[in-house]
C-alpha positions as CSV (number, residue, x, y, z in Angstrom):
1,M,-4.7,-7.3,25.0
2,F,-8.0,-5.5,25.4
3,E,-9.3,-7.1,22.4
4,S,-12.3,-8.6,24.2
5,L,-13.1,-5.9,25.9
6,S,-13.2,-3.7,22.9
7,D,-15.5,-6.3,21.1
8,R,-17.7,-6.2,23.8
9,L,-17.9,-2.4,24.3
10,Q,-18.5,-1.8,20.5
11,N,-21.2,-4.0,20.3
12,V,-22.8,-2.4,23.6
13,F,-22.6,1.1,21.8
14,A,-23.8,-0.5,18.4
15,R,-27.1,-1.6,19.8
16,L,-27.6,1.6,21.5
17,G,-26.8,3.3,18.6
18,A,-29.6,1.4,16.5
19,R,-32.1,2.6,18.5
20,G,-32.2,6.2,18.3
21,R,-33.1,8.1,21.4
22,L,-32.5,6.6,24.4
23,S,-34.6,6.1,27.8
24,E,-33.4,5.3,31.2
25,A,-34.1,2.0,31.0
26,D,-31.9,1.8,27.4
27,V,-28.9,3.5,29.3
28,D,-29.4,0.9,32.3
29,E,-29.3,-2.2,30.1
30,A,-26.1,-1.1,28.3
31,L,-24.3,0.0,31.5
32,K,-25.3,-3.7,32.4
33,E,-23.5,-5.2,29.5
34,V,-20.5,-2.6,30.1
35,R,-19.8,-3.6,33.8
36,R,-19.9,-7.4,32.8
37,A,-17.2,-6.5,29.9
38,L,-15.0,-4.8,32.3
39,L,-15.6,-7.6,35.4
40,E,-14.9,-10.5,32.6
41,A,-11.6,-8.6,31.5
42,D,-10.3,-8.6,35.6
43,V,-11.0,-4.7,36.3
44,N,-10.8,-4.5,40.3
45,F,-14.8,-4.9,41.5
46,K,-14.4,-1.4,43.4
47,V,-13.2,0.2,40.5
48,V,-16.1,-0.8,38.2
49,K,-18.4,-0.2,40.4
50,D,-17.5,3.4,40.7
51,F,-16.9,4.1,37.1
52,V,-20.3,2.4,35.9
53,A,-21.4,4.6,38.5
54,R,-19.7,7.9,37.5
55,V,-21.1,6.9,33.8
56,R,-24.8,6.2,34.6
57,E,-25.1,10.1,36.2
58,Q,-24.2,11.8,33.3
59,A,-25.7,9.4,30.8
60,V,-29.5,9.6,32.4
61,G,-29.2,13.6,32.3
62,Q,-31.6,15.7,30.3
63,D,-28.8,16.6,27.9
64,I,-28.4,12.8,27.0
65,T,-32.1,12.0,26.4
66,K,-33.1,15.2,24.4
67,S,-29.5,15.0,22.4
68,L,-30.3,13.9,18.5
69,T,-27.3,11.6,18.8
70,P,-27.6,9.9,22.5
71,A,-25.5,6.9,21.5
72,Q,-22.1,8.6,20.4
73,M,-22.8,10.9,23.6
74,V,-22.6,7.8,25.8
75,V,-19.7,6.8,24.0
76,K,-18.1,9.9,24.1
77,I,-19.1,9.8,28.2
78,V,-17.5,6.3,28.7
79,H,-14.6,7.3,26.6
80,D,-13.7,10.6,28.9
81,E,-14.6,8.4,32.3
82,L,-12.0,5.8,30.6
83,V,-9.3,8.1,30.0
84,H,-9.6,9.6,34.1
85,L,-9.8,6.1,35.1
86,L,-6.5,5.5,33.2
87,G,-4.8,8.6,34.5
88,D,-6.1,11.6,32.5
89,E,-2.7,12.8,31.2
90,P,0.4,11.4,30.2
91,V,3.0,11.1,32.9
92,P,6.6,11.4,31.5
93,L,9.9,10.3,33.1
94,A,11.4,12.6,35.6
95,Y,14.8,13.9,34.6
96,A,16.9,15.4,37.2
97,Q,19.1,18.5,36.3
98,P,22.3,18.5,36.5
99,G,21.6,14.5,35.9
100,P,22.4,11.7,36.2
101,T,18.9,10.9,36.5
102,V,18.9,7.5,38.3
103,I,15.8,4.6,37.3
104,L,15.3,1.8,40.0
105,L,13.3,-1.0,38.0
106,V,12.0,-3.9,40.9
107,G,9.0,-6.1,40.3
108,L,8.7,-10.0,40.7
109,N,10.5,-12.9,39.1
110,G,9.5,-13.2,35.3
111,A,7.8,-9.8,35.0
112,G,10.7,-9.2,32.3
113,K,12.9,-6.8,34.1
114,T,16.2,-7.3,32.3
115,T,14.5,-6.7,29.1
116,L,12.6,-3.8,29.8
117,A,16.0,-2.5,31.2
118,G,17.0,-3.1,27.2
119,K,14.0,-1.4,26.0
120,L,14.4,1.5,28.3
121,A,17.7,2.2,27.4
122,L,17.0,1.8,23.5
123,F,14.1,4.2,24.3
124,L,16.7,6.6,25.9
125,R,19.1,6.7,23.9
126,K,17.1,7.5,20.9
127,K,16.2,10.3,22.9
128,H,20.2,11.3,23.4
129,R,20.0,10.7,27.0
130,N,23.1,8.4,26.8
131,P,21.9,6.0,29.6
132,L,24.3,3.1,31.4
133,L,22.8,-0.1,32.5
134,V,23.6,-1.4,35.8
135,A,23.4,-5.0,36.3
136,C,22.2,-5.9,40.2
137,D,21.0,-9.0,40.1
138,V,23.2,-10.9,41.1
139,Y,21.3,-14.3,42.1
140,R,19.6,-14.9,38.6
141,P,21.9,-17.3,36.6
142,A,23.4,-15.4,33.4
143,A,21.2,-12.5,34.2
144,I,24.3,-9.8,34.1
145,K,25.2,-11.5,31.2
146,Q,21.9,-11.1,29.5
147,L,22.3,-7.4,30.4
148,Q,25.4,-7.1,28.8
149,T,24.4,-8.7,25.8
150,L,21.4,-6.4,25.0
151,G,23.7,-3.6,25.8
152,N,25.7,-4.7,22.9
153,Q,22.8,-4.7,20.6
154,I,22.0,-1.4,21.0
155,Q,25.0,0.3,22.0
156,V,24.8,1.3,25.6
157,P,27.3,0.7,28.2
158,V,26.7,-2.2,31.0
159,Y,28.4,-1.5,34.6
160,S,28.9,-4.6,36.6
161,E,31.0,-5.9,39.4
162,G,30.1,-9.6,39.2
163,T,27.8,-11.8,41.8
164,E,30.3,-11.3,45.0
165,V,29.3,-7.7,45.6
166,A,26.4,-6.6,47.3
167,P,24.0,-5.2,44.7
168,A,23.3,-2.2,47.3
169,V,27.4,-1.2,46.6
170,I,27.0,-2.0,42.9
171,A,24.2,0.6,42.3
172,R,25.8,3.0,44.3
173,N,29.4,2.7,42.6
174,G,27.5,2.3,38.8
175,V,25.9,5.7,39.6
176,A,29.2,7.4,40.7
177,E,30.5,5.7,37.5
178,A,27.5,7.0,35.0
179,R,28.2,10.8,36.8
180,R,32.1,10.7,35.8
181,N,31.6,9.9,32.3
182,G,28.8,12.0,31.9
183,H,25.7,9.9,31.4
184,G,22.5,11.5,31.3
185,V,20.4,8.3,33.0
186,V,21.3,5.4,34.7
187,I,19.1,2.4,34.7
188,I,19.5,0.2,37.9
189,D,18.1,-3.7,36.9
190,T,17.7,-5.5,40.3
191,A,16.8,-9.2,40.5
192,G,13.2,-10.3,40.7
193,R,11.4,-11.2,43.8
194,F,8.1,-12.3,45.7
195,Q,6.5,-9.5,47.9
196,I,6.3,-12.1,50.8
197,D,10.4,-12.6,51.0
198,E,11.3,-10.2,53.3
199,A,15.1,-10.8,52.4
200,L,14.5,-9.8,49.2
201,M,12.6,-7.2,50.2
202,Q,14.9,-5.7,52.9
203,E,17.6,-5.7,50.0
204,L,15.6,-3.4,47.7
205,E,15.2,-0.8,50.4
206,E,19.2,-0.7,50.9
207,I,19.4,0.1,47.3
208,R,16.7,2.3,47.2
209,A,18.5,3.7,50.3
210,A,21.6,3.9,49.0
211,I,21.1,5.6,45.3
212,N,18.0,7.8,46.3
213,P,16.4,7.3,42.6
214,H,14.3,9.7,40.5
215,E,12.2,7.4,39.5
216,T,11.1,3.9,41.2
217,L,9.4,1.8,38.2
218,L,7.2,-1.1,39.0
219,V,7.5,-3.6,36.0
220,V,4.4,-5.7,36.1
221,D,3.6,-8.6,33.9
222,A,0.1,-8.1,32.4
223,M,-0.6,-11.6,32.2
224,I,-1.5,-12.0,36.1
225,G,-4.1,-10.1,35.9
226,Q,-6.1,-8.5,38.9
227,E,-2.8,-9.9,40.9
228,S,-1.1,-7.0,40.0
229,V,-2.8,-4.8,41.9
230,R,-1.6,-6.3,45.1
231,V,1.9,-6.8,44.3
232,A,1.7,-3.0,42.9
233,E,0.3,-2.2,47.1
234,E,2.7,-4.2,48.8
235,F,6.1,-2.6,46.5
236,N,4.6,0.6,47.1
237,R,4.7,0.1,50.6
238,R,8.2,-0.8,50.3
239,V,9.7,1.4,48.2
240,P,7.8,4.1,47.3
241,L,6.8,4.0,43.4
242,T,6.7,6.7,40.7
243,G,5.3,4.6,37.7
244,F,4.5,1.4,36.8
245,V,5.9,-0.4,33.2
246,M,3.4,-3.0,31.7
247,T,4.8,-5.7,30.0
248,K,3.6,-8.5,27.7
249,I,0.6,-6.5,26.5
250,D,0.6,-8.4,23.2
251,G,-0.3,-11.3,25.2
252,D,-3.6,-13.0,26.3
253,A,-4.0,-10.8,28.7
254,R,-7.4,-9.5,29.2
255,G,-6.7,-6.1,30.1
256,G,-7.9,-5.8,33.8
257,A,-4.8,-4.7,35.6
258,A,-3.7,-1.4,33.4
259,L,-7.9,-0.6,34.1
260,S,-7.1,-1.1,37.6
261,I,-3.6,-0.5,38.9
262,R,-3.5,3.5,38.8
263,Q,-7.0,3.8,40.0
264,V,-6.3,1.8,43.2
265,T,-2.7,2.7,43.8
266,G,-2.7,6.4,42.6
267,V,1.1,5.8,40.9
268,P,0.7,6.8,37.1
269,I,1.6,3.9,34.2
270,K,4.6,5.3,32.4
271,F,5.1,2.8,29.2
272,L,3.7,-0.2,27.9
273,G,5.7,-3.3,26.5
274,T,4.0,-3.9,23.1
275,S,6.1,-6.9,22.1
276,E,9.2,-9.1,22.9
277,K,11.3,-6.5,20.4
278,L,13.6,-4.0,22.0
279,D,11.8,-1.2,20.5
280,G,8.6,-2.9,21.8
281,L,7.9,0.2,24.2
282,Q,5.7,2.9,24.1
283,P,5.2,5.7,26.1
284,F,1.7,4.8,28.1
285,D,-0.8,7.7,27.2
286,P,-4.8,7.2,28.4
287,A,-6.4,8.9,25.8
288,R,-4.9,7.2,23.1
289,L,-5.4,3.9,24.9
290,A,-9.1,4.8,25.9
291,S,-9.6,5.6,22.3
292,R,-8.1,1.9,21.2
293,I,-10.3,0.2,23.5
294,L,-13.7,1.3,21.8
295,G,-12.3,1.0,18.4
296,M,-11.6,5.0,17.1
297,G,-8.2,4.0,17.0
298,D,-4.9,5.8,17.5
299,V,-3.8,7.0,14.4
300,L,-1.1,9.4,16.4
301,T,0.7,6.7,17.5
302,L,0.6,4.8,13.8
303,I,2.1,8.2,12.6
304,E,4.5,8.0,15.1
305,R,5.8,4.6,14.1
306,A,5.7,5.3,10.5
307,E,8.2,8.2,11.2
308,E,10.4,5.7,13.7
309,A,10.6,2.9,10.9
310,I,10.4,4.5,7.4
311,D,13.5,5.9,6.0
312,K,12.2,9.2,4.5
313,E,14.6,9.8,1.8
314,E,14.0,6.0,0.8
315,A,10.0,7.3,0.7
316,A,11.0,10.2,-1.4
317,R,13.0,8.1,-3.7
318,M,10.0,6.0,-4.2
319,Q,7.4,8.3,-4.6
320,K,9.3,9.9,-7.5
321,K,9.8,6.2,-9.6
322,M,6.0,5.6,-8.6
323,Q,4.5,9.0,-10.1
324,K,6.9,7.7,-13.4
325,G,5.4,4.4,-13.2
326,K,9.1,2.9,-12.4
327,F,8.2,1.1,-9.3
328,D,9.5,-2.4,-9.3
329,F,10.2,-5.5,-7.0
330,E,13.3,-3.8,-5.0
331,D,11.1,-1.1,-4.3
332,F,8.3,-3.6,-3.1
333,L,10.4,-5.8,-1.2
334,N,12.1,-2.4,1.1
335,A,8.2,-1.1,1.5
336,M,7.6,-4.7,2.8
337,K,10.4,-4.2,5.2
338,Q,9.2,-0.9,6.5
339,M,6.2,-1.9,7.1
340,R,7.3,-4.7,9.0
341,R,9.4,-2.8,11.0
342,M,6.4,-0.5,12.4
343,G,4.8,-3.6,13.8
344,P,2.3,-7.1,12.9
345,L,-0.5,-6.4,10.6
346,Q,-3.2,-6.8,12.9
347,Q,-1.8,-4.5,15.6
348,L,-1.0,-1.4,12.7
349,L,-4.9,-2.0,11.6
350,S,-6.2,-1.8,15.3
351,L,-4.7,1.7,15.6
352,L,-7.4,2.9,12.1
353,P,-10.6,4.3,13.4
354,G,-12.9,1.8,13.3
355,M,-10.6,-1.0,11.9
356,G,-10.0,-2.6,15.0
357,G,-12.6,-5.4,14.7
358,L,-11.3,-6.4,11.2
359,K,-9.5,-9.9,11.7
360,L,-7.2,-9.3,9.0
361,E,-5.1,-12.4,9.8
362,E,-8.3,-14.4,8.7
363,H,-7.7,-13.0,5.4
364,V,-4.0,-12.6,4.8
365,R,-1.6,-15.4,6.8
366,E,2.0,-14.5,7.3
367,E,3.1,-17.4,5.6
368,D,1.2,-15.8,2.5
369,L,3.7,-12.7,2.9
370,K,6.6,-14.5,3.9
371,R,5.8,-16.9,0.7
372,V,5.9,-13.7,-1.4
373,E,9.2,-12.3,-0.3
374,A,11.2,-15.4,-0.6
375,I,10.0,-15.3,-4.3
376,I,11.1,-11.6,-4.7
377,L,14.6,-12.8,-2.8
378,S,15.2,-15.6,-5.2
379,M,15.2,-13.0,-8.0
380,T,18.1,-11.4,-9.3
381,P,18.6,-8.0,-8.9
382,E,18.3,-7.5,-12.5
383,E,15.2,-9.5,-12.8
384,R,13.7,-7.4,-9.5
385,R,14.1,-4.2,-11.7
386,N,12.9,-5.6,-14.5
387,P,10.5,-8.2,-14.1
388,D,9.6,-8.2,-17.9
389,I,12.5,-10.5,-18.4
390,I,11.6,-13.2,-16.3
391,K,10.3,-16.1,-18.9
392,Q,10.1,-19.6,-18.4
393,S,13.3,-20.6,-17.1
394,R,14.3,-17.8,-14.9
395,K,10.7,-18.9,-13.1
396,E,11.4,-22.2,-13.1
397,R,14.9,-21.3,-11.5
398,I,13.1,-18.7,-8.9
399,A,10.4,-21.7,-7.8
400,R,13.2,-23.7,-7.0
401,G,15.4,-21.6,-5.6
402,S,12.1,-20.1,-3.1
403,G,10.8,-23.6,-2.6
404,T,7.4,-22.7,-4.3
405,D,5.3,-24.0,-7.7
406,I,5.7,-22.0,-10.6
407,Q,2.2,-21.0,-10.4
408,D,3.1,-18.8,-7.6
409,V,5.8,-17.3,-9.6
410,N,3.4,-16.7,-12.2
411,E,0.5,-15.2,-10.2
412,L,3.0,-12.9,-8.3
413,L,3.8,-11.9,-11.6
414,R,0.6,-11.0,-13.2
415,Q,-0.5,-9.2,-9.4
416,F,3.0,-6.7,-10.0
417,R,1.8,-6.0,-13.4
418,D,-1.5,-5.3,-12.4
419,M,-0.2,-2.9,-9.5
420,Q,1.8,-1.2,-11.6
421,R,-0.8,-0.1,-13.9
422,M,-3.0,0.5,-10.8
423,M,-0.1,3.1,-9.5
424,K,0.2,5.0,-12.9
425,T,-3.6,5.4,-12.6
426,M,-3.8,6.4,-9.3
427,M,-0.3,8.8,-9.4
428,R,-1.8,10.3,-12.7
429,G,-2.4,14.4,-12.3
430,M,-1.1,14.3,-8.6
431,P,1.8,16.9,-7.8
432,G,5.2,16.1,-9.7
433,S,3.4,13.5,-12.0
434,A,4.0,14.4,-15.9
435,P,1.4,15.6,-17.9
436,T,0.3,13.8,-21.3
437,N,-1.7,14.7,-24.3
438,N,-3.9,12.4,-26.2
439,K,-0.7,11.1,-28.0
440,G,0.8,9.7,-25.2
441,G,3.5,12.5,-25.1
442,S,4.6,14.9,-22.0
443,G,4.1,18.3,-21.7
444,K,2.7,19.3,-25.4
445,K,-0.5,20.2,-26.3
446,G,-3.1,18.1,-28.0
447,K,-6.9,17.5,-27.5
448,K,-8.1,16.4,-24.2
449,K,-9.2,13.1,-23.9
450,K,-12.9,12.4,-22.5
451,H,-13.2,11.2,-19.4
452,R,-14.4,7.7,-19.5
453,P,-16.0,5.8,-16.8
454,T,-14.1,3.4,-14.9
455,P,-15.0,-0.7,-16.5
456,A,-16.6,-2.6,-14.2
457,G,-14.8,-6.0,-12.8
458,P,-12.6,-6.5,-10.6
459,R,-9.8,-3.9,-9.7
460,P,-6.0,-4.7,-9.4
461,G,-4.5,-7.0,-6.6
462,W,-1.8,-6.5,-4.0
463,P,0.7,-9.2,-4.1
464,G,0.0,-11.6,-1.5
465,L,-4.0,-10.1,-1.2
466,G,-5.4,-12.2,-4.3
467,P,-6.8,-10.6,-7.3
468,G,-9.6,-8.0,-6.8
469,A,-7.8,-6.5,-3.9
470,G,-8.4,-3.1,-4.8
471,L,-9.9,-0.3,-2.5
472,G,-11.3,3.2,-2.6
473,P,-10.2,6.0,-0.3
474,N,-13.4,5.9,1.2
475,S,-14.0,2.0,1.1
476,S,-15.7,1.1,4.5
477,P,-14.6,-1.5,7.0
478,Q,-17.8,-3.6,6.1
479,E,-16.9,-3.2,2.1
480,I,-13.2,-4.6,2.8
481,E,-14.1,-7.3,5.1
482,Q,-16.3,-8.0,2.3
483,L,-13.8,-7.9,-0.1
484,L,-11.8,-10.2,1.9
485,R,-14.2,-12.6,2.3
486,N,-14.5,-12.5,-1.4
487,M,-10.8,-13.4,-2.2
488,R,-10.8,-16.1,0.5
489,K,-13.4,-17.8,-1.2
490,E,-11.4,-17.2,-4.8
491,R,-8.5,-19.4,-3.4
């Protein structure tokens, strides 16, 4: 969502960094670009004006102009002000003691409330909060059925009374049901409405009065931009809000709503909807989002995603196989599946410091990875575990089964052998790997081999990335970008 804004801001700071010492005129010129970038991102005009004024007040001080790294100091000031703009600290859900905690979801038509209800229920189930979904949308066709389907998918019960009972009554009975059955959280899914629809807004007030929720969350579609601020103000006037949930932030929205809504209303953002998948819900953290906007990455979020997506026992087993040089296609397929559970490649790349601007999709297409997966799935289990047995007739069968050419199969096998050799080299000397002597034995005394420099030429490639895709641990984003361009030319 913030891709365009992020690119613009990073370009501004790159130009500042090239000037060394900064004058007041340099800062003013940069802030003009920052102001323009924020306005184009659909940030509220008053918010932009106040933001730029606060940054300028700090950026033209004595400490900045005399600093050895003034551009970095300006970036830090902008980062800190962005964090302040977004709310300073994350605000978690308020849980009632004793429960159940009642969460009321409200919003406009099409904002994605029902899907969000399912995402939130899954998030809370993983936190062992034992949620209950309550279907109070009695107007939209199949809304109750949709919620029940989502509940079945995530193994969360759904309370409903059909479409003939008043929503306020259903909500009150749903909370009573949760109390009887020991549910920790009740999520009330309401019908979408327009803020100008007086009857529906009155109904929302009745629901709120019937259940007295601990959290009233407005579900905001990030795609509607600046209009979301006016929507938020009207809902907050009628049913006082405790938080926002921004949905569809993985779309083409320019991001202004997220940067405006907290400052204008004073109500915190609590969650971001990061994808259409049911696990695509992320607690909102102002500092992390500010870092991503400025190209500083978000390593903590990347680690959290990895912890959720990657099976620790499977990872440990795979590491042992890699240390012994026995990594096979079964392991590679499992690794691909776990990586995909973490999210799209470009989204993961944006979480790494300095890597958000690297357009991976220009070099590694999703269809390339799907083709690799199709080839591996067309192999027998024996072939995946022992690729050396794959001769001509097997290659032809695999190509037919995967809908690819035999050249694609040959290329994947060649790259996989290169990758195995590279892994043996990388793992040599790491903890847990077996020491070798000069005769190739294990753990026996022998003459030490003389260190030889790595031969010149292309380094091993990864399947789907093309030949020569070897990178060192200290490779810069520019080196990676150049390498990927070369790979594209080779194709």
